[in-house]
GUZA-381298 format. One record per residue (C-alpha): residue number from 1; residue in one letter; x, y negated, z. Coordinates in steps of 0.02 Angstrom, whole numbers, plus 50000, padded with zeros to 5 digits. Example, Ala and Ser with C-alpha at 12.3 -4.5 7.8 and 13.67 -1.06 7.14 Angstrom:
<pts>
   num   residu    east   north      up
     1        a   50615   50225   50390
     2        s   50684   50053   50357
</pts>
This chain:
<pts>
   num   residu    east   north      up
     1        m   49064   49601   49959
     2        e   48993   49561   49783
     3        e   48966   49375   49807
     4        f   49136   49359   49866
     5        a   49212   49459   49709
     6        i   49109   49345   49598
     7        d   49187   49186   49677
     8        l   49357   49260   49639
     9        r   49335   49295   49463
    10        s   49259   49124   49436
    11        s   49419   49051   49490
    12        a   49538   49166   49390
    13        v   49641   49102   49258
    14        p   49579   49177   49085
    15        v   49697   49307   49025
    16        g   49823   49228   48887
    17        e   49763   49041   48929
    18        r   49856   48905   49029
    19        l   50009   49019   49063
    20        s   50175   48947   48994
    21        f   50319   49079   48940
    22        r   50392   49066   49120
    23        e   50243   49087   49205
    24        r   50214   49250   49111
    25        v   50381   49310   49158
    26        a   50348   49251   49345
    27        a   50181   49358   49341
    28        y   50271   49507   49273
    29        a   50413   49481   49411
    30        e   50267   49483   49542
    31        l   50195   49643   49482
    32        t   50369   49725   49543
    33        k   50347   49676   49721
    34        p   50530   49607   49738
    35        r   50534   49592   49925
    36        i   50476   49782   49942
    37        t   50594   49828   49807
    38        f   50738   49740   49888
    39        l   50704   49839   50052
    40        i   50702   49987   49961
    41        v   50870   49957   49871
    42        l   50939   49915   50025
    43        t   50899   50070   50108
    44        s   50954   50170   49953
    45        a   51119   50089   49956
    46        a   51134   50138   50151
    47        g   51110   50317   50099
    48        f   51240   50300   49970
    49        a   51364   50235   50068
    50        l   51338   50349   50214
    51        a   51351   50499   50095
    52        s   51517   50435   50028
    53        q   51635   50535   50119
    54        t   51795   50431   50079
    55        s   51788   50265   49985
    56        i   51633   50198   49905
    57        d   51612   50218   49720
    58        y   51549   50041   49684
    59        v   51513   50072   49502
    60        a   51419   50228   49536
    61        l   51324   50134   49684
    62        l   51275   49990   49569
    63        r   51224   50112   49436
    64        a   51122   50208   49557
    65        l   51044   50058   49630
    66        l   50995   49987   49462
    67        g   50885   50153   49428
    68        i   50822   50135   49608
    69        a   50766   49960   49580
    70        l   50689   49997   49414
    71        l   50586   50158   49490
    72        s   50522   50041   49635
    73        s   50469   49905   49515
    74        g   50385   50033   49404
    75        i   50285   50110   49542
    76        a   50230   49941   49625
    77        t   50165   49885   49458
    78        l   50074   50049   49421
    79        n   49999   50041   49594
    80        q   49937   49859   49568
    81        y   49863   49920   49395
    82        a   49773   50057   49495
    83        e   49707   49942   49623
    84        r   49661   49797   49536
    85        d   49473   49795   49578
    86        l   49517   49818   49762
    87        d   49638   49677   49762
    88        g   49515   49566   49689
    89        l   49402   49600   49835
    90        m   49527   49553   49978
    91        r   49580   49371   50015
    92        r   49764   49420   50038
    93        t   49783   49508   49867
    94        a   49660   49397   49755
    95        n   49796   49288   49675
    96        r   49901   49449   49621
    97        p   49924   49433   49433
    98        l   49784   49554   49383
    99        p   49650   49492   49493
   100        a   49684   49324   49462
   101        g   49686   49356   49274
   102        k   49866   49306   49241
   103        l   49897   49471   49144
   104        a   49788   49592   49054
   105        p   49773   49762   49138
   106        w   49838   49843   48986
   107        e   49990   49733   48990
   108        a   50021   49791   49172
   109        l   50007   49979   49140
   110        a   50103   49960   48977
   111        f   50247   49870   49079
   112        g   50230   49985   49234
   113        a   50234   50146   49131
   114        a   50379   50085   49024
   115        i   50494   50047   49177
   116        t   50437   50195   49267
   117        i   50486   50323   49130
   118        l   50650   50215   49091
   119        a   50701   50235   49279
   120        e   50655   50421   49270
   121        a   50766   50442   49113
   122        y   50907   50333   49175
   123        l   50927   50431   49344
   124        l   50915   50588   49258
   125        v   51053   50549   49122
   126        l   51170   50413   49221
   127        v   51143   50472   49393
   128        n   51092   50661   49428
   129        p   50948   50768   49399
   130        l   50915   50784   49589
   131        s   50908   50591   49614
   132        a   50777   50604   49463
   133        l   50676   50748   49540
   134        l   50667   50644   49706
   135        g   50605   50506   49603
   136        l   50469   50607   49531
   137        t   50415   50653   49705
   138        v   50393   50473   49742
   139        i   50290   50447   49582
   140        a   50183   50583   49628
   141        g   50166   50558   49821
   142        y   50140   50375   49800
   143        l   50032   50350   49639
   144        f   49927   50511   49642
   145        a   49904   50562   49824
   146        y   49929   50397   49932
   147        t   49846   50271   49821
   148        p   49682   50357   49790
   149        l   49667   50431   49970
   150        k   49663   50257   50038
   151        t   49471   50233   50002
   152        r   49444   50415   50062
   153        t   49532   50445   50223
   154        t   49645   50364   50367
   155        l   49762   50495   50339
   156        s   49823   50409   50185
   157        t   49949   50312   50290
   158        l   50029   50485   50338
   159        v   50029   50539   50172
   160        g   50110   50383   50099
   161        a   50249   50389   50226
   162        f   50328   50536   50141
   163        p   50364   50456   49976
   164        g   50406   50302   50065
   165        a   50538   50377   50157
   166        v   50628   50448   50014
   167        p   50743   50302   49958
   168        p   50886   50333   50063
   169        l   50878   50519   50000
   170        i   50894   50456   49828
   171        g   51033   50362   49874
   172        w   51114   50506   49975
   173        t   51085   50621   49812
   174        a   51171   50484   49702
   175        a   51329   50495   49791
   176        r   51345   50680   49834
   177        g   51231   50756   49709
   178        s   51162   50867   49857
   179        l   51047   50861   50001
   180        s   51112   50873   50189
   181        l   51036   50861   50360
   182        e   51109   50693   50379
   183        g   51010   50629   50232
   184        w   50859   50692   50320
   185        v   50900   50595   50463
   186        l   50888   50437   50367
   187        f   50726   50496   50291
   188        a   50664   50534   50466
   189        i   50716   50361   50525
   190        l   50624   50263   50384
   191        f   50469   50391   50398
   192        l   50439   50336   50577
   193        w   50477   50155   50550
   194        q   50329   50146   50429
   195        f   50190   50175   50553
   196        p   50216   50031   50672
   197        h   50243   49924   50518
   198        f   50092   49962   50410
   199        l   49976   49977   50573
   200        a   50023   49797   50611
   201        i   49984   49745   50439
   202        a   49814   49848   50441
   203        w   49759   49772   50595
   204        m   49800   49587   50544
   205        y   49703   49616   50381
   206        r   49568   49747   50431
   207        e   49435   49640   50383
   208        d   49507   49622   50198
   209        y   49528   49813   50207
   210        s   49350   49845   50258
   211        r   49288   49722   50123
   212        a   49370   49822   49994
   213        g   49321   49992   50071
   214        i   49508   50040   50121
   215        l   49495   50161   50257
   216        m   49647   50119   50362
   217        l   49644   50163   50540
   218        p   49584   49988   50611
   219        v   49446   49979   50492
   220        v   49359   50131   50548
   221        e   49409   50121   50732
   222        p   49387   49931   50768
   223        n   49422   49921   50962
   224        g   49597   49974   50916
   225        r   49639   50107   51047
   226        v   49703   50234   50928
   227        t   49803   50103   50821
   228        a   49885   50042   50984
   229        q   49929   50222   51033
   230        q   50008   50270   50867
   231        i   50101   50099   50860
   232        v   50182   50148   51025
   233        v   50204   50329   51009
   234        y   50286   50308   50835
   235        t   50410   50183   50895
   236        l   50447   50284   51046
   237        m   50488   50432   50920
   238        l   50597   50316   50820
   239        l   50709   50264   50958
   240        p   50792   50435   50985
   241        v   50791   50474   50806
   242        s   50883   50321   50763
   243        l   51035   50371   50877
   244        l   51051   50535   50780
   245        p   51179   50448   50644
   246        a   51293   50411   50800
   247        v   51269   50581   50866
   248        m   51303   50670   50702
   249        g   51456   50570   50664
   250        m   51378   50466   50530
   251        s   51410   50306   50619
   252        g   51503   50258   50779
   253        k   51496   50191   50957
   254        i   51445   50013   50896
   255        y   51300   50079   50807
   256        f   51238   50179   50942
   257        v   51233   50031   51063
   258        g   51160   49926   50934
   259        a   51029   50048   50891
   260        i   50987   50061   51071
   261        v   50969   49870   51082
   262        l   50869   49850   50918
   263        g   50756   50010   50960
   264        l   50712   49931   51140
   265        l   50674   49759   51047
   266        f   50567   49837   50924
   267        l   50479   49938   51067
   268        y   50444   49782   51160
   269        s   50361   49710   51010
   270        s   50262   49865   50986
   271        l   50207   49867   51170
   272        r   50151   49684   51170
   273        a   50057   49717   51007
   274        a   49971   49874   51080
   275        f   49927   49792   51244
   276        s   49848   49644   51169
   277        m   49786   49694   50991
   278        s   49781   49526   50948
   279        r   49830   49455   50769
   280        q   49968   49342   50834
   281        h   50056   49496   50914
   282        a   50028   49602   50760
   283        r   50116   49474   50664
   284        r   50255   49463   50773
   285        l   50271   49653   50766
   286        l   50276   49651   50586
   287        l   50422   49519   50591
   288        a   50509   49631   50709
   289        s   50490   49778   50596
   290        v   50560   49689   50434
   291        l   50709   49628   50543
   292        y   50736   49796   50637
   293        l   50751   49905   50473
   294        p   50885   49811   50380
   295        l   50994   49766   50539
   296        l   50981   49958   50594
   297        f   51039   50013   50426
   298        i   51184   49878   50401
   299        l   51252   49910   50571
   300        m   51242   50096   50519
   301        v   51343   50067   50360
   302        l   51471   49945   50439
   303        n   51511   50068   50587
   304        r   51526   50216   50465
</pts>
């Protein structure tokens, strides 16, 4: 492990050297994890749209999504700051801006803290206090519970699923200013979806996680039996929960049928991954998960 870490550092770019202005901007942008931020914004937009009882106020929607995007970007940056040493030990993260030496740790800390504080102030003043409060729960849950627990217990995945499922709730409260059972249904969908998604990633990169001392389930349980069981169980639980928006009148019959089709396809991918526990099928499950969630939420909104 130590030799691998030394090799990674020897190939890093010295901070402040050989980086143009454009490259530094790109490094800062990479800290915000744009793909994850996009998915968070998408689910938040769905929450806003479904909470809008009549027509959608698009100005208010864009205002809310900007705050949510800033919050997601800030948390992602602070997470990379906190995990910079662990990232340097894993092959799949060794080229991130901090372990690769593209930016200094203090730069990431200052940038992440600034946009996180800005996001919270923005949500408080320009959206509503409840949305800002939910944002604080994400900050606390992700940065001060999930992140430090990753090297201590496999339960970190469960802990992290709570703040990870909050974005559609923030979108919901941004539109209504209050929470309701329908909003919690969106929370439940995203909460359950995270388990097959992240367990697929953990199985694919279990050697990396082991090298960094991150106690994901596939690391402490190499035969994959419990991992396979959890992938299938959570996907099975997700299927009926995903139908609740139609049952509760949040969406229509087209969504109901579409949710069944998408759920069965997702379950098929989960079963194949669970029975084989191969990297190839885990990758296919990961792909299925990143297609399933946006398609489900888009269909839910279109048929509202």
